[in-house]
C-alpha positions as CSV (number, residue, x, y, z in Angstrom):
1,M,-65.2,-60.9,-9.6
2,E,-64.1,-63.2,-12.4
3,Y,-60.9,-65.3,-12.4
4,S,-59.1,-66.7,-15.4
5,G,-56.1,-69.0,-15.5
6,Y,-54.7,-70.9,-12.6
7,V,-51.7,-70.5,-10.3
8,E,-50.8,-72.6,-7.3
9,P,-50.0,-70.8,-4.1
10,G,-46.4,-69.7,-4.1
11,K,-45.9,-70.6,-7.7
12,Y,-45.8,-67.0,-9.0
13,D,-43.3,-64.2,-8.7
14,A,-45.5,-61.2,-8.2
15,V,-49.1,-59.9,-8.2
16,V,-49.5,-56.8,-10.5
17,F,-52.5,-54.6,-9.8
18,R,-54.2,-52.5,-12.5
19,G,-56.3,-50.1,-10.4
20,D,-56.7,-49.8,-6.7
21,P,-57.9,-52.8,-4.6
22,S,-58.6,-50.6,-1.6
23,I,-62.0,-49.7,-0.3
24,V,-62.3,-45.9,-0.3
25,D,-65.2,-44.1,1.2
26,G,-67.1,-47.3,1.4
27,K,-67.0,-47.8,-2.4
28,A,-66.3,-51.2,-3.9
29,P,-62.8,-51.3,-5.4
30,E,-62.2,-51.5,-9.1
31,F,-59.1,-53.4,-10.2
32,I,-57.5,-56.3,-12.1
33,A,-54.9,-58.4,-10.4
34,F,-52.4,-60.4,-12.5
35,W,-50.3,-63.2,-11.1
36,V,-47.0,-63.3,-13.1
37,D,-44.0,-65.5,-13.1
38,S,-40.3,-64.4,-12.9
39,V,-40.1,-63.6,-16.6
40,G,-43.4,-61.7,-16.8
41,R,-45.8,-64.3,-18.1
42,V,-49.3,-63.8,-16.9
43,L,-50.4,-67.0,-15.2
44,A,-53.8,-65.9,-14.0
45,G,-55.9,-62.7,-13.7
46,M,-58.9,-61.6,-11.7
47,N,-61.1,-58.6,-12.4
48,A,-63.2,-57.0,-9.7
49,N,-65.8,-54.5,-10.8
50,V,-64.0,-54.0,-14.1
51,W,-66.1,-55.2,-17.0
52,D,-65.5,-56.6,-20.4
53,V,-62.0,-57.7,-19.7
54,V,-62.3,-61.5,-19.3
55,K,-61.4,-62.3,-22.9
56,P,-58.3,-60.0,-23.0
57,I,-57.2,-61.5,-19.6
58,Q,-57.6,-65.0,-21.0
59,N,-55.6,-64.1,-24.1
60,L,-52.8,-62.9,-21.9
61,V,-52.8,-66.2,-19.9
62,R,-53.0,-68.3,-23.0
63,A,-50.2,-66.5,-24.8
64,K,-47.6,-67.5,-22.3
65,K,-45.5,-64.6,-23.4
66,P,-43.7,-62.2,-21.1
67,V,-45.3,-58.7,-20.8
68,D,-43.9,-55.5,-19.3
69,R,-45.1,-55.3,-15.7
70,Q,-45.3,-51.5,-15.8
71,R,-47.5,-51.5,-18.9
72,L,-49.6,-54.3,-17.4
73,A,-50.3,-52.1,-14.4
74,D,-51.1,-49.0,-16.5
75,P,-54.8,-48.7,-17.1
76,S,-54.1,-46.3,-20.1
77,V,-52.5,-49.3,-22.0
78,P,-55.2,-51.5,-23.6
79,L,-54.8,-55.1,-22.5
80,E,-54.8,-56.2,-26.2
81,D,-51.7,-54.0,-26.8
82,L,-49.7,-56.1,-24.4
83,L,-49.5,-59.0,-26.7
84,G,-47.8,-56.9,-29.2
């Protein structure tokens, strides 16, 4: 697991998952969780068993721009494309 950004407990609007955080058949989950505010800005992100995404997650946090939550959750949309 790797965590980027920072958000205080209760200071976010939603957690958006890209992938499934569930343990299925004893396999470790593979997902990214994004903490977003009410306008869709990514405040923090955590990847679990998903590799080579720290930099794009950090870029989303640093950009402080709203992103579409559906696209954020969609693994077919490259994270880099969310900055537009």
